[in-house]
N, C-alpha and C positions, 0 to 999 in steps of 0.2 A: 490546212485544217484537217485534211484526210479523214480518218475515222474517229477522231478524238471527240467530236461533238455530234450528237445525234438528236433527232426529234422523235418523240413518241406521241401517237394519237390514240388514246383509249376511246373506243366507240361502242355504243349500244343503241341500235335503232335510230341512227342519224343518217339515213341513206340519201336524203335530199341535199345535204351540205357536205358530206364526207369527201367526195372527189375534189371539190374545189379547195377545201382545206388542205388536202394532201398535195395537190399541185402547187399551192402556195408555199408549203413547207419545202418541197423539192426545189423550188426556185432559189432558196437560200442554202439548203443543205442537200445538194443532189446526191442521191444514192444512200444517204444516211437517215432514212425515215423508216420507222417501224409502226405499223398499225396493229393494235390489239383488239380483235373482235371479241367483245365480252358477251358471247352468246346471242348476237343479234338475230331477230326473227323477221325483220321487215324486208330484208333483201339479202342477196348473196354478196357479201362484202368483197370477196376476191374478184367476183365478176364486175362489181362497180369500179374497181381499181385496175382493171385489166389494161395493160399497156404502160403502166407507170412503174418506174424503176424503184421499187420499195419492197419491204418485207411485210407480210401479213402473218400474224400469229392469232390463234383462235382458242377461246374457251368454249367448250361444248355447251356449258350452261352459264347463266349470268352469275358471276362471282362478286361483282362490285368494282367500282372504279379503282379503289386501292389495290385490289388484286391484279387488275389490268396494268396498273403503273408498275407494280413490282415484277410482273412477268416481263415487261419491256426492259426494266432496269437490269434484270439478270441476263437477258439476251444481249443487251448492249455491252455489258461488261465482258461477256464471253467473246464478243467481237473486237475487244480491245478499246471500246469506248470509255471516255472519262466522264463526260457530262451528258445528261439527258434533259432536253427541253420538252416539257409536256404542253400540249395545247388541246383545248376542247374541240370536239368534232362538230359542235352545233353551229359553228360559224360566227360566234360572238366575238372571237379574237381575230385580229389581222395577222396572218402568217408573216407578213413583211416585218412585223415587230420583232421577229426572231433576231434580226440584225442588231437590235438594241441590247440583247443579252451578250452577244459574242465578245465585245471588248472587255467584259467583266469576268470572263471565265479563264483567266490565266492560272488560277489556283484551283486545286480540286478540294479545297477545304471550305468552299463557299457555296451557299445555296441562294438562288435568286427568286424573288417572288414578284410577279407582274402586278403593279398597282394600277387598277383600272381608273381611267379618268371619266368620272360621272358628270362633270360640269358640261352643260350644253348637250349632253347625250339624251335623245328622246327615248321614251318607252322604258326607262330604267325601273324595274319593279321595286316597290317600296320595301319588300322583303329583302332585296339585295342590299339596299342602303343600311337597313337595321342590322341585317346579318353580318355585314362587314364590321360595323362598330362593335357588335357583340363578340365576334371572334377575335378581333384585335385586342379587346380588353382582356379576355381570358388568357390569351397567349402572354400578355404582359404579366398577368398574375402567375401563371404556371412556370414561365421561364425567364421573366425579366427582360424580354425582347420586345422592342417596339417595331411592328411591321404595319405598313399602311393598308394592306389588303389581304388578310389571312385567307379569305375565301376564294381568291383567284386561282383558277386551275392552270394558268399560264405561268410556268415555273421552270427552273432548272434544278436538277438534282445531281450531286456528285455520286455516281453509281457505286463506286467502291465503298463508300461509307454507308449509303442507304441500304445496300444489300447485307450489311452486317448488323443492322438494327432490327429489333423485334417489335412487331406491331400487333395490336389486337383488333383494331378497326380496319375493315376491308372495303367499306363503302364510302359515303361522303365523309364520315368521321375520320377516315384515314388522313385526309388533307389537314385536319386540325392536329391530329396526333403526330404526324411526321414532323411538323414544325417544332412542337415542344420537344420531342425526342432528339431531333437534330441539334437544337440549341443546348439541351442537356449534354449531348455528346461533344460539344465544343465547336460545332460548325458555325461559321459566320453567316448570318442571314441578312441579305440586303434587298432593297426595293429597286425595281426597274419600272419606269413609267411606260404604260402601254395604252393603246386606244381600245375601245370596246363599242359594240353596236348591238342593239336589241331590236328584233322585229316587233311590229305592233302586237298588242295583246291578242292571243288566240292563234298566232302564227308560229310562235317559238315552240320548239320541241324540247321539253325539259322532263327529266325523269326524277326530279327532286320531289319527294312526297312530304309536304310541309309538316304534318303531324308526326309521322313515323321518323323521318330523318332529323327533324329538330329534337325529338325525344332522344334519338341515338347520339346526336351531337352533345346534348346536355349530359347524357350518361357518360360519354367519353370524357368531357371536361371534368366531371366529378371524379372519375377514376384517375385522371392526370393530376388533379389537385391532391388527392389522397396519396398518390405515389410521391408527389413533390414534398408532402409533409413527412414522409417516412425518413428516418435517420440514415438509411442505407444509401451510400453514394451511387451516383449514376455512372454507367460505363462511359469513359472518355475515349473518343476516337481521335480527337485532336487536342493537343496540349497547348494551352495559351500561356502567355507570360503571367507570372503570379503578381498579385496586387502588392504594391509597396505599402506596407502598413506603418511606415514612419509618420504618416500624416496623423496617426492617432495620438502622437505626442503634442499635437496642437489642438487644444479643446475648441478654439474658435472655428477652425476648419471643420472639425467633426460636427459641430452644431450647425454650421451652414449646410453641410452635406445632408444632415438628417432633416433639416427643414425643407430642402429642395427635393429630396428623393420621392419619386412617384407621387408628385403633388398635383396631378390632374384632378378635377372635381370627382370623377368616377373613382379614381384610386384612393383619394382621401375618404370618400364615402364608405368604400369597402373596408378600409383600415379602421374607421370609426365603428362600423358595425361589428367587425371581428373583435375589437377591443371590448365593446359592450357585451357581446354574447359570451365571450370567455370570462369576462368579469362577473357575469351572473351565475356561472357554473361554480359549484363548490370545489375549486382547486385550492384547497387550504394551504396557505403560506407560499404558494408557488405561482400565483396568478401572473405576476410580472414576468417571471422566467418563461412560462408557457406562451404568453402573448408575444414576448420578444422572439421566441423561437418560430412561432407560426408566422408572424409578420415578416421575419427574415426569409423564411422558406418560400413565402408567397409574394415576395418582392413588394410588400406594402410599406407605407410610411410608418416607421416604428414609433415616432413621437406621438402621432395621432392615435395609434392603437393603445399605447401605454397610458395616454392621458384620459381617453374616454372610458377606460375601465373604472375610473373613480365614480362614474354615475351609479355603479352597482355596489358601492361600499356599504357596509352595515350601518344602520339596521334596516333601512326601508326595503330595499330590493330583496335581500335574503329573507326578510320576514314575509313579504308577499309570496315569494317562491315556496316557502315552507307551508304557509297557509293553503296555497293552491294545491300543493302536493298532498297535504294531509286531507284536504277535502276530496281529492280524486281517489285516495285510498280508503277513506272511511265514510264519505258522504256527509260529513259535518265539518264545521270549522274548528280549529284548535283554539279553545278559549282559555284553557288552563295553562298559563305560562308560568312555570315554577322551576326550581332547581332540578327537580326530578324529571319533569317533562322535557327539559332542554338538555341537561347534561347526563343524567343517568340513562335516558333514552336517546342519547346522541346519535346512535346508529340509525334509528328510525327517522330522526329529524334530518340527518344527512341525506338519506334516500329521498325524503319528501322535498328537500331543497333541490336535489338533482331533477326530480320529476317536474317540479314547478319551473325550474330554470329552463328546461327544454321547451317550455311554452312561453314563459315571460321573456326569456333571452332573445329569441328571434324577433318578437314584436318590438322590444326596445331597440334591438339592433337595426331593424328596418326604419323605425322612426328617427333614430339618431343619424343613420346614414343619409336619409332623405334631407334632414335639416342641414347636415354638413355639405351635402351636394348643392343644395339651393344657395347656401351661404358662400360656397366656393365659387359658384358661377357668378353670383352677384359681385363678389370682390374682384374676380378676374375681369368682368366687364367694366367695372369702375376703373380698374387700372388701365385697361385698353383705351377707355375714353380719355383718361388723364394723359396718356402717352400720345394720343392722336393730335 
């Protein structure tokens, strides 16, 4: 193994658990452990680790977990390392699980994410369960990649590739961004089953600020989705085999693929909502093209998105949008529907349609998505009962 695989421990004020975590990592990767002290103020990190054969790097001020991971990644590449396994310093992960990563690190084109086993684990915060589902869903939308536990900090990074990607998030949002950008770059992302433990409430040291960090995570996902929607290609670090498009000559195969793609209840609900929202917006004569483009870029079910747009076909929804937009602009409803008010003043009506659609569209999209989600869950449960 020599210096090919390293372990990195980003730490910020985890003095109670750090030494035990570091010792556990050294048990599997002796001499190949780097600790990045991200401006800790609770103790002298080097002093805590005195006598252990590892490297300590320090940020004079707290720059964020993402910055600490990148500092370690650059250092490890300089030492000739290929893979960096990161583990949290708070003790929730078992360093012995590093051994589960090692057999899967033959290639430097793969990134591994530890999937925490919550079943039977006491004291699991409700926010962790919800956050995992939330993060998994958005990665599927942003990159078309299914990962079991996007929020896990127990991962392996191929340092050569990660050091050549550009990131905007340097705190907890880094761990969401790096997965999307790695997938866009062509890296293969796989799951590794790991154990996890949580101390009783009040004893765990966590620096996650629910309001601020969830806001930053949401902000990061929005930016990633906007980048995904842009037509400019992503930088590829790894070239994969190209898809054989001969299957397009078989309409039945194409239809089966479209019916199955991204057909989870959540995925279908988002596809339905996107179709309705874009259907409400005045994209004259190009609704279907725009919906097809957006659903393709966001890895949504194209058939669902294309079909739900019909809910917004003229005259009802456009008329409601125009009336609402006219009212917001003038304070009264448009009661004179004539050739002149509709066609001669078409520019005004188009603006009012857009204004109204930005209010009516999200409401209709949310209602449609909710209905599709409930129906999908019901159908899936009925099928599961029938198969049982």
